[in-house]
C-alpha positions in Angstrom: 0.0 0.0 0.0 1.2 3.5 -0.8 1.9 4.8 2.7 3.3 8.1 1.5 0.1 9.3 0.0 -1.7 11.9 2.1 -5.0 10.6 3.4 -7.4 13.2 2.0 -10.9 13.1 3.2 -13.0 12.6 0.1 -15.5 15.3 1.0 -12.8 17.8 1.8 -11.0 17.1 -1.5 -14.2 17.4 -3.5 -14.8 20.8 -1.9 -11.2 22.0 -2.3 -11.2 20.9 -6.0 -14.5 22.8 -6.6 -16.4 19.6 -7.5 -19.2 19.9 -5.0 -20.5 21.5 -1.8 -22.7 20.6 1.1 -26.5 20.9 0.7 -28.7 22.2 3.5 -30.5 18.8 3.4 -28.5 16.2 5.3 -26.9 13.6 3.1 -27.3 15.5 -0.1 -24.7 17.4 -2.1 -24.6 20.2 -4.6 -22.6 19.2 -7.7 -20.9 22.3 -9.0 -20.2 22.9 -12.7 -16.6 21.5 -12.5 -17.9 18.3 -10.9 -21.0 18.0 -13.2 -18.7 18.3 -16.3 -17.3 14.9 -15.3 -20.8 13.4 -15.2 -21.5 14.9 -18.6 -18.3 13.2 -19.9 -19.4 9.9 -18.4 -22.9 10.3 -19.9 -21.5 11.1 -23.4 -19.2 8.1 -23.4 -21.7 5.6 -22.0 -24.5 6.8 -24.3 -22.3 6.0 -27.3 -21.8 2.5 -26.0 -25.5 2.0 -25.0 -26.8 3.1 -28.4 -24.3 0.9 -30.1 -25.9 -2.0 -28.2 -29.4 -0.9 -29.3 -30.5 0.7 -26.1 -32.6 3.9 -26.3 -33.0 6.6 -23.7 -36.4 7.3 -22.1 -37.7 8.8 -18.9 -40.0 7.5 -16.2 -41.7 9.3 -13.3 -40.0 10.2 -10.0 -43.0 9.0 -8.0 -44.0 5.4 -7.8 -47.3 4.1 -6.3 -46.6 2.3 -3.0 -48.6 -0.7 -4.2 -46.1 -1.2 -7.1 -43.2 -1.7 -4.7 -45.2 -4.3 -2.8 -45.9 -6.4 -5.8 -42.4 -8.1 -5.6 -41.9 -9.3 -2.1 -38.1 -9.5 -2.1 -37.8 -6.2 -3.8 -40.0 -4.3 -1.2 -38.2 -6.0 1.7 -34.8 -4.9 0.3 -35.7 -1.3 -0.3 -38.4 -0.4 2.3 -35.9 0.9 4.9 -34.3 3.3 2.4 -37.6 4.7 0.9 -38.8 8.3 1.2 -42.6 8.3 1.1 -44.9 11.2 0.1 -48.2 11.0 2.1 -49.5 14.6 1.6 -49.7 16.8 -1.5 -51.7 19.8 -2.6 -52.7 20.3 1.1 -54.4 16.9 1.2 -53.6 13.4 2.4 -53.0 11.1 -0.6 -55.3 8.1 -1.1 -52.2 6.1 -1.8 -48.7 7.1 -0.6 -46.1 7.7 -3.3 -42.5 6.4 -3.1 -39.8 8.7 -4.2 -37.9 6.5 -6.7 -35.1 4.4 -5.1 -34.8 2.5 -8.4 -37.3 2.1 -11.2 -37.9 -1.6 -11.8 -41.5 -1.4 -10.7 -42.7 1.6 -12.7 -40.8 0.5 -15.8 -42.0 -3.1 -15.7 -45.6 -1.8 -15.2 -45.1 -0.1 -18.6 -43.4 -3.2 -20.1 -46.6 -5.1 -19.2 -48.6 -2.6 -21.3 -46.2 -2.5 -24.2 -45.2 -6.2 -24.6 -47.7 -8.5 -26.3 -45.8 -10.8 -28.7 -42.3 -12.4 -29.1 -41.9 -9.9 -31.9 -41.7 -7.1 -29.2 -38.7 -8.8 -27.6 -36.0 -8.0 -26.7 -37.3 -4.6 -25.4 -34.8 -2.2 -23.8 -34.8 1.3 -22.3 -32.2 3.3 -20.4 -32.9 6.4 -18.3 -30.6 9.0 -16.8 -32.2 10.1 -13.6 -31.9 11.0 -9.9 -32.9 8.5 -7.2 -33.3 8.8 -3.4 -32.2 6.3 -0.8 -32.4 7.4 2.8 -28.8 6.6 3.9 -27.8 6.8 7.5 -24.1 7.4 6.8 -23.3 9.6 3.8 -20.1 10.6 2.0 -19.8 12.8 -1.1 -19.8 10.9 -4.4 -19.8 7.5 -2.6 -23.0 7.3 -0.6 -25.5 10.2 -0.7 -29.3 10.4 0.0 -29.9 11.6 -3.5 -27.6 10.7 -6.4 -27.6 10.7 -10.2 -27.3 7.5 -12.2 -28.4 5.6 -15.3 -30.5 2.5 -15.1 -31.0 0.2 -18.1 -33.8 -2.3 -18.3 -34.4 -5.1 -20.8 -37.0 -7.8 -21.4 -36.2 -11.1 -23.2 -37.8 -14.4 -24.3 -35.9 -16.6 -21.9 -33.3 -17.0 -19.2 -30.4 -17.7 -21.6 -31.1 -14.5 -23.6 -31.5 -12.3 -20.5 -28.5 -13.6 -18.6 -26.4 -13.1 -21.8 -27.5 -9.5 -21.9 -26.7 -8.9 -18.2 -23.2 -10.3 -18.8 -22.8 -8.2 -22.0 -23.6 -5.0 -20.2 -21.1 -5.9 -17.4 -18.5 -6.1 -20.1 -19.6 -2.8 -21.6 -19.0 -1.2 -18.2 -15.6 -2.9 -17.8 -14.4 -1.6 -21.2 -15.7 1.9 -20.3 -13.9 1.9 -16.9 -10.7 0.7 -18.4 -10.6 3.0 -21.5 -12.3 6.1 -20.2 -11.8 6.1 -16.4 -8.4 4.4 -16.6 -9.5 2.1 -13.8 -9.0 -1.7 -13.7 -12.0 -3.3 -12.1 -12.4 -6.9 -10.8 -15.6 -8.3 -12.3 -17.6 -11.3 -11.2 -20.8 -12.6 -9.6 -21.9 -11.4 -6.2 -22.7 -14.0 -3.5 -26.4 -14.7 -2.9 -26.4 -12.5 0.2 -25.3 -9.5 -1.9 -27.8 -9.9 -4.7 -29.9 -7.0 -5.7 -33.4 -7.2 -4.1 -35.5 -9.4 -6.5 -32.6 -10.6 -8.7 -31.6 -14.1 -9.5 -28.0 -13.1 -10.2 -26.0 -9.9 -9.6 -22.8 -9.2 -11.4 -20.5 -6.4 -10.2 -17.4 -4.3 -11.0 -15.2 -3.8 -7.9 -12.6 -1.1 -8.0 -9.6 -0.9 -5.6 -9.0 2.7 -4.5 -5.7 4.2 -3.3 -6.5 3.9 0.3 -6.8 0.1 0.0 -10.6 0.0 0.3 -12.9 -1.5 -2.4 -15.8 0.3 -4.1 -18.7 -1.4 -5.9 -18.6 0.8 -9.0 -21.4 -0.7 -11.1 -23.8 -3.7 -11.2 -25.7 -5.7 -13.8 -28.6 -8.0 -12.7 -30.4 -11.0 -14.2 -33.8 -10.7 -12.6 -35.5 -13.9 -13.8 -39.2 -13.8 -14.4 -40.3 -12.7 -10.8 -41.0 -9.1 -11.8 -42.6 -10.3 -15.0 -45.1 -12.4 -13.0 -45.7 -9.5 -10.6 -46.4 -7.0 -13.4 -47.9 -9.4 -15.9 -45.3 -9.1 -18.6 -46.4 -11.9 -20.8 -45.8 -12.5 -24.5 -47.3 -14.7 -27.1 -44.9 -17.3 -28.6 -44.8 -18.2 -32.3 -46.9 -21.3 -31.4 -49.5 -19.1 -29.7 -48.6 -19.9 -26.1 -48.2 -17.3 -23.3 -44.9 -17.0 -21.5 -43.4 -14.6 -19.0 -40.5 -12.4 -20.1 -37.1 -12.6 -18.4 -35.7 -9.3 -17.3 -32.4 -7.5 -16.6 -31.4 -4.2 -15.1 -28.0 -2.6 -14.9 -26.6 0.8 -13.8 -23.8 3.0 -12.6 -24.0 6.3 -10.7 -22.1 9.4 -9.6 -20.2 7.0 -7.4 -18.0 6.7 -10.4 -16.7 10.3 -9.7 -15.7 9.1 -6.3 -13.9 6.2 -7.9 -12.0 8.6 -10.1 -11.0 10.9 -7.3 -9.8 8.1 -5.0 -8.5 5.9 -7.8 -6.1 8.4 -9.2 -5.1 10.8 -6.4 -1.7 11.6 -5.0 -0.3 13.8 -2.2 -1.2 16.9 -4.2 -4.8 16.1 -5.1 -6.7 14.6 -8.0 -5.2 13.2 -11.3 -8.0 13.0 -13.9 -7.6 10.8 -16.9 -8.0 13.0 -20.0 -11.1 11.3 -21.4 -13.0 12.0 -18.1 -11.5 15.3 -17.2 -13.8 18.3 -16.9 -11.0 20.4 -18.3 -8.4 18.6 -20.4 -6.0 21.5 -21.0 -5.6 24.6 -18.9 -3.8 27.6 -20.4 -2.0 30.0 -17.9 -1.0 33.3 -19.5 2.0 34.9 -17.7 2.7 38.6 -18.0 3.9 41.5 -15.8 3.3 44.6 -17.8 0.1 45.9 -19.5 1.8 46.0 -22.9 2.6 42.2 -22.5 -1.0 41.4 -21.5 -2.7 41.8 -25.0 0.1 39.9 -26.7 -0.1 36.9 -24.3 -3.9 36.8 -24.0 -4.3 37.0 -27.8 -1.9 34.0 -28.3 -3.6 32.1 -25.5 -7.0 32.5 -27.2 -5.4 31.3 -30.5 -4.1 28.2 -28.7 -7.5 27.5 -27.1 -9.3 27.9 -30.5 -6.8 25.6 -32.2 -7.1 22.8 -29.6 -10.9 23.0 -29.5 -11.4 23.0 -33.3 -8.6 20.6 -34.3 -8.8 18.1 -31.4 -12.3 18.8 -29.9 -10.7 19.3 -26.5 -12.2 20.8 -23.3 -9.8 23.9 -22.9 -9.9 26.8 -20.5 -7.8 30.0 -20.1 -7.1 31.1 -16.5 -7.4 34.9 -17.0 -7.5 35.8 -13.3 -5.1 38.7 -12.7 -5.1 38.9 -9.0 -3.3 35.5 -8.5 0.3 34.5 -9.1 1.2 31.9 -11.7 2.5 29.7 -8.9 -0.8 29.8 -7.1 -2.6 28.9 -10.3 -0.2 26.0 -11.0 -0.9 24.5 -7.5 -4.7 25.0 -7.9 -5.0 23.3 -11.2 -2.7 20.5 -10.0 -5.1 20.0 -7.0 -8.0 20.0 -9.5 -6.3 17.3 -11.6 -6.2 18.9 -15.0 -4.1 16.5 -17.2 -2.2 19.2 -19.2 -1.1 22.8 -18.4 0.2 25.2 -21.0 2.2 28.2 -19.7 2.9 31.1 -22.0 4.6 34.4 -21.5 5.7 37.2 -23.8 9.1 35.7 -24.5 7.4 32.4 -25.5 5.2 34.2 -27.9 8.2 36.0 -29.5 10.2 32.6 -29.8 7.1 30.7 -31.0 7.3 28.2 -28.2 5.2 27.1 -25.1 5.9 25.3 -21.9 3.8 22.2 -21.2 3.3 20.5 -17.8 1.7 17.1 -17.4 -0.2 16.3 -14.2 0.5 12.6 -13.9 4.3 12.7 -13.8 4.7 16.4 -13.0 7.1 16.6 -15.9 7.6 20.0 -17.6 8.4 20.3 -21.3 10.0 23.7 -21.9 10.4 25.4 -25.3 7.9 23.1 -27.0 7.5 24.3 -30.7 4.2 26.2 -31.1 3.7 25.0 -34.7 3.5 21.3 -33.7 1.5 21.9 -30.6 -1.8 20.2 -31.6 -0.1 17.0 -32.6 2.1 17.0 -29.5 -0.8 17.6 -27.1 -2.9 14.9 -28.8 -0.1 12.3 -28.3 0.6 13.6 -24.8 -3.1 13.1 -23.7 -3.1 9.6 -25.1 0.1 8.9 -23.2 -1.3 10.2 -19.9 -4.5 8.2 -20.3 -2.5 5.0 -21.0 -0.1 5.8 -18.1 -2.9 6.2 -15.6 -4.5 3.0 -16.6 -1.3 1.0 -16.5 -0.5 2.6 -13.1 -3.9 1.5 -11.7 -3.6 -2.0 -13.2 -0.2 -2.4 -11.7 -1.5 -1.2 -8.3 -4.3 -3.8 -8.5 -1.8 -6.6 -9.4 0.4 -5.7 -6.4 -2.6 -5.7 -4.0 -4.2 -9.1 -4.7 -3.0 -11.6 -2.1 -4.1 -15.1 -1.0 -5.2 -16.1 2.5 -6.0 -19.6 3.9 -7.1 -18.6 7.4 -8.9 -15.8 9.2 -5.7 -14.7 10.9 -3.8 -14.6 7.6 -6.7 -12.6 6.1 -6.7 -10.1 8.9 -2.9 -9.7 8.7 -3.1 -8.9 5.0 -6.0 -6.5 5.3 -4.4 -4.6 8.3 -1.0 -4.2 6.6 -2.0 -3.8 3.0 -5.7 -3.6 2.4 -6.6 -4.6 -1.2 -8.2 -7.8 -2.4 -7.7 -11.1 -0.7 -8.4 -14.3 -2.6 -10.0 -16.9 -0.4 -11.9 -20.2 -0.8 -15.4 -20.0 0.6 -17.9 -22.7 1.5 -20.1 -20.9 4.0 -23.8 -19.8 4.3 -25.3 -16.4 5.1 -24.6 -16.7 8.8 -21.0 -17.6 8.1 -20.7 -14.4 6.0 -21.9 -12.4 9.0 -19.2 -14.1 11.1 -16.6 -13.3 8.4 -17.5 -9.7 8.5 -17.5 -9.6 12.3 -14.0 -11.2 12.4 -12.3 -9.3 9.6 -14.5 -6.2 8.8 -14.4 -7.6 5.2 -17.0 -8.9 2.9 -17.1 -11.3 -0.1 -16.9 -8.9 -3.1 -17.2 -11.2 -6.2 -16.6 -14.7 -7.4 -14.3 -13.9 -10.4 -15.2 -15.3 -13.8 -11.7 -16.1 -15.0 -10.0 -17.4 -11.8 -6.2 -17.6 -11.6 -5.6 -21.2 -12.9 -2.7 -21.9 -10.5 -5.0 -21.1 -7.5 -8.3 -22.6 -8.6 -7.1 -26.0 -10.0 -6.2 -27.2 -6.6 -8.9 -27.8 -4.0 -8.6 -25.5 -1.0 -10.3 -25.1 2.4 -12.8 -22.4 3.3 -11.1 -19.8 5.4 -13.9 -19.9 8.0 -15.5 -23.4 8.0 -12.4 -25.3 6.7 -14.7 -27.3 4.4 -13.2 -28.4 1.1 -13.9 -25.9 -1.6 -13.3 -24.8 -5.2 -15.2 -21.6 -4.8 -12.7 -18.7 -5.3 -13.9 -15.3 -4.0 -12.3 -11.9 -3.9 -12.9 -10.4 -0.5 -11.9 -7.1 1.1 -12.9 -4.1 3.2 -15.2 -1.9 1.2 -17.0 1.4 1.3 
């Protein structure tokens, strides 16, 4: 574990970096423009991928009739403690209370029940970008808030095979996105039954190791079976005129991904954003002392901004504040994680050069030729993106360890954090014991286990029963 990294409090860092601020409502946050720009980048990248898979965006109501939530027993049991309920509106008591959406399976599947009639209507899929409310007891900016933003995709299929295939496909879409856009290396796999989404048959997850050694569930995809279909009468007519229930999936990620970015790529200075997700990809800092230098330097800065925006379609900003020193600005934009800084003064303009600083390695490239700037910046951003991904992947590899006993597991987690590979052959009560003894939970059963570890039969770390079930465990947010 990287002991030298300063332990920033996430909320403190989010405020210092101008990403968010506290709301007057407990557990909620205000996402400021700099923070919301990250969410817009995430939306843009995921929308491209969703639409390529054939999923279309729609929107469903914020309010859900209480009776809808009660139709699926396991679902209502799972979400009831977190629900916010509206009992009065318009100065009157409502005939039926309304649930402020904690998730939208029930309202969407009510509509699927109206829209699906024949096998020709399947598969049916929608995705919505929305806010949800879950009344959390302990909150933390971008990781666990009472209200948060997310996307939730929902699909209906002819049978289990087709639906489970879709749930797995969307898990892999998320994995590719996290690797190539967020520069994070997730561990993907299936959750234990105790960690399944309320009402699901299988829950698949992407688990990300953050720089403090803790693990974050960064996204999920669920095969829901036909339980919701039966509750909401989602039946279709088969080619041979029989009626069958559809099989459903749901999948989603949230603004928790911003928390993963912050804690996945930080150092002792602040945040390090990968270029593809950065709210600002290039910051230009004009440097001048005299009024006669100001017009020359600002004019050239605007030409640089225009060139980078038009040629490379980059998110570029000029810091024109005159009451702050260049050194202060350098420190501020390093804290905020901007991948590339361009410094330009009057002598640079005269010599047709610029100075470039990269956030990931803190390297400065002086006297970089102005005429080849666009090509150089393009290559530099690609290099930074790749470097951050390789760094996180290396970090993951260095922080996966094996344990064959509870004592060994505790020793690893206390000293290093990270993932611990264990054999597991316990029930729900045993999982509670594991958590009590280690403060860790089973995260996922990995799809492609390490052959040298899985080929031999091991013993469950708790029960000592013979097992071939390999799980990744760890201490999580």
